C-alpha positions, 0 to 999 in steps of 0.5 A: 500500500502506498505510504500516503494512502496508508497515512490517510487511512490511519487518519480516517480510522482514528476519526471513526473507530468502527466495526464493519457496518452501515450506521444508523443513528440511535435515538440516543444521539438524535433524541433528548439524551443527544441533540434533541432533534427528534422533538423537531421532527414531531408535531407541532414542528414537523421539521425533517429537512424537506426540500433542503439540499445538503452535501457530503464530500469524502474519500468515497461515497455512500451507496445509492439505491437503484445504482449500487448493489449495497444500496438495496439494503439502505434506509435512505436514498440520496438525491444525487451522487458524483465522482469528483465533478463527474458521474460515478460508476456503479459499485465504484468508490462506494465506501462504508464510512461515507454510507454511515455518515450519510445515514446519520443525516438522512436515515429514514429507518423508523426505529433509528431515524437520521437528523433530517430524514427528508433532506436532499443529500448530494454526495461526491467521492474524491477518490483514492488518496494515492491518486488525488490530493487537495486540488481534487478535494476542492474540485469535488467540494465546489461541485457539491456546493453548486448543486440544486441550482446553487442552493446547498445550505450545508456540506459535511466533511467527515474526512481530511488531509494529514498535514504531512501530505501538504506540499508546502515546505514546513506546512502548518495549520495556519489556514493556508493549505489549498483545501482550507482556503478552498473551504473558506472561499466556498463558504463565502462565494457559495454561501454554504455552512461547512461542518467539519469533523474535528481532528483527532490527532496522531497523523489524522485528518487535520486539514481543513480543520484550520478553517475560519469560515466553517465549524469544526465539531469534536465528539462527546460520549455518554455519562450517566446516560446522556451525551455530555462529556468530551471523549478522550480520543479528541485532540483539541487541547493545548499541547503540553509535555510529551504529547507536544511533538505530535499534538502541536502539528495537529492544532492551529498555530498561535492562539486561534481556536479550532473546535467550535462545537461538540456533538454526540459521536462516542459509542453510537449503537448501530446496525452492521451488514448482518443486521447485528448491532455494533458500536462506532465512535468518532468526530466523523459521526458528530459532524453530520449531527450538526449538518442535519440540524442546519437542514432542520433550521433552514426548512423552518426558515424557508417555511416562514419566508413562504408564509410571511407575506400572507400574514398581517404586518403585526404578526409577520415572522421577524426574518428575511433572506438573511436567514439563509446566510452561513454566518447566521447558521454558525452564530445560531449553532454556537450561541445555542450550544449547551454549557452548564445545566440550568437549575430550573429558574431559567437563569442559565438559559434553560440548558439541559446539561453540563458539558465536561471536557476530558479533565471533567472541567466545565466551560466556566473553568476554561481559559475562554471564560476568564480571558476576553481575548479567548472566545472558545474553549480548546476542547469543547468550543462553545459547548454541545450542539442542541438542535431544539435550542438552536431552533429556539434561537433561530425562531426568535427572529431577526432584530436589527437593533433599531428598536430594542431587541427581545431576550433571544434573537439574531441579526445579519448586518454590515459595518464600515471600519471604525463603526459600531452598532448597538443592540439595546435589550428591551428588558432588564436582565435578571440578577445572577442570570447568564448571557450568551452572545456570539458574533461570526464573520468571514475571512476573505479568501479570493480565487486566483482565477486564471481563466476568469470562469469564476470557478476553481479549476485544477492548477489554480490557487487562492489568495488569503486577504486576511481577517478583519477585526470585529469585537463584541461587548456587553455594556450597561444601557447608558454606557459608551466607554468600552472599558466599562463593559460587563464583559467583552470578546476581543480576539484578534485572531479568531473569526468568532467572538463569544460571550458567556457571562454572569450578570451580577448587577441586574439592569438594562444592557446593550450589545455592541458590535465594533469593527475595530480594524480593516485588514482587507475590505473596509466593509464587513458583514457579520452575524450576531446571535444572543440569548439572555434571561430578563428579570421577571416583572 
């Protein structure tokens, strides 16, 4: 076996520890002990991802019913399959791993449904790694992003490249590998939310986990019957001691965070080919939980947009086509993530569980909680995905800040360099309540389009224009001095700012988004999501 193929095969094996099987997600990961998506599939919500296009790119592809022989046994049907940017051959490049990942998103099995069983899934196989590389991965990803008339809302990447296959001299996870730049370019140009399996180390799939514009997903395992603890196999913490030689090649350079979310991925009980139950684990199966959740949210958003103009002005849904923006999806998923369990009084924003890192500490014991320049935790990012909470966050609607904003909501705007925008909360915050606020924006990556056809072609490259610096503040309502903020998030290296802080002094507050410094263009679009607990009247 070619040593590079062996290297990536080992990486995929690390990312997805699995006995031979076709995976069907258990109710444990999709239900209330996991991401609580089954509730959204049922009345009165009835969200199943219907008419929403999502994508999948991997080394191989899932089996297709009516095309591949193994497809006859599957509990799902794909919308369309490809080999890179062309048609596939029957029973060629079919991969068990890709089939399992697809089932997490769209399985229609009554006992073990996927997160979004009615979503339209487009899937492409990149091909055997010894014959392909990041250029073919970019080509395949672009092809999926342009399906469904150019309307693909999210793409799942449960694969990647080992760092030692990157052709750059002394390659690092600095965001400038070809495939990483491709992802960030595509997210902006094609408006796709990318969900990426978080790297698990030891020569694993570290590229494109150094992206800026997607969301990397680590995986949790069960404790006391619910998904709430980061699995030990995840490599996402600051490398120290004897592990540093390996680990420092597997996390982002500098202080920039890698992990955005945690999702269930440990010990999933699934069916194998013989119809017997086996167990799988890995970030490969965590990421598609988030991809499926985007499909549910987008179905809700589209439903609201279709009915909006039929309703009287006073009861029209508070949202626009901005609801389809990938920055909005990223902010919503991260801001609604679970961190610490609510005591039943709503002060901890109704969170259902406490999420624990590998050393059993929670988010409030992390550097992210203590340092304004660190928005996310190394190990658990913003916390664990909860599809129902994401629905609550998203369905609260878009609010511009022109009028005082409600306790929960989101917005999508743009600012010029040096400008700020305030979002005054319409009600005082409760004493000892917590507030969660997330700001998301894109790094600017441009295609070096040699033939001016506005699409990536083999042999072309990208140009990193850098990341504009936006900052996030929670201020008393009548305060304008930034140094008097209750808390802030002011990382100069991340494309996310995040606040999760306790309000010890009740009263009226406002959220401020500030465009401090332009690195590329003088105008910057952003998404903002917030969740607060107002004082009771």
